[in-house]
N, C-alpha and C positions, 0 to 999 in steps of 0.2 A: 856915314859908313864906317868899315871897319880896313886894314890895313888891305889891299889892291882889288876892292866891291867896286860893281858898276850897279847899276840901273838903267831900266830899259823901261820906258813907259809909254802909252797911249790913251788916248781918250780920255774920259774924265780924271784918268789915275797921272796924268801929266804933272810934273814938276813947276813951281811956279818959277818962269827965267832969273829969279832975280835969288834962287839958292845956289848960284855958282857954275861951275863949268858944268854948261848942256850944251849937247848940240842937235839941233835939228834935223830931221830927215822927212823926206819922202817915204813914203807908205801903202801899200797894195791895198792891204786890206780897211785901214784905217782913213777918212777923210782929213783929218787934222794931222796926221804924220806921225812918226814917233820920236819921243824926246831920251837920248842917251846922258845922262849923268856920271861924267868920265873924266878921268885924267890923261893926259897922251902918253902913255908908255904903253909897250908889245905885250905886256901883259895886262893890263889893264883892256886892250883892245881883244886878246882872248878873250876875256870873261866876257866881255859887252858880244861876244857873235854867240857864245852859251845861253845868256840871257835873249839876244834877238831871236834864238832857234828858239826857244819855249814861248815867249809871244809869239811871235807867226805860225806855231801850231794851234795855240790857242786860238786866235783869230778865223785860222784856215779852218779848222774844225768847227767851231762856231757856224763858219758862213756854212757849210755843208750840213749840220745838223740841223740851220736855221734857229739856231740860240743867239737873239740880239746880246750883245756884250757894249757895255757903256765904256769901260776901261779895263787895263792890264796893265799891272805892275809887276818887275821880274827886278830881283837883286841876285847877284852872281859874282863869287870870289874864289878866291885860294891861294895857298903859299906856297913858301919855297926853301928848303934846306936850307942850311949854313952856305950848302955850295951852291945854292944859287938850282937846283933841281926842285921841277915842279911837285907838290906834293899831290896835284890836283886840283881840278876845278868842280865845283859843285853849287848849283842856285840855291841863295842861302835864303831866300824867301819870295812868297810871290802873291800878288792878289787879282781877283776877275772881279771885277762888276757887271753884274747880269741888269740889262734892263728892267727897272719895275724891280727890282729882289736889294732888301736893304739892309 
């Protein structure tokens, strides 16, 4: 992951716990919970909130539409100017694995 990036993942796309700084949390829409690959700083927590919102949206809407989802992984990040002003937060990339689709 690049500077100030985080990953939020659930289901079959959760990281291997041996991969590093991972925090496990219970999650309303997944039996196995969510893992955050994150370094503990304020900026990483900000970016984690963006990734978590996208992950939640995928599971919530999939449930509403009856679409089975095996896993979701969202990476988000952003940068800062030389004076430490945020240059914005954006999802870097995301993956959704639907059940039965490869």
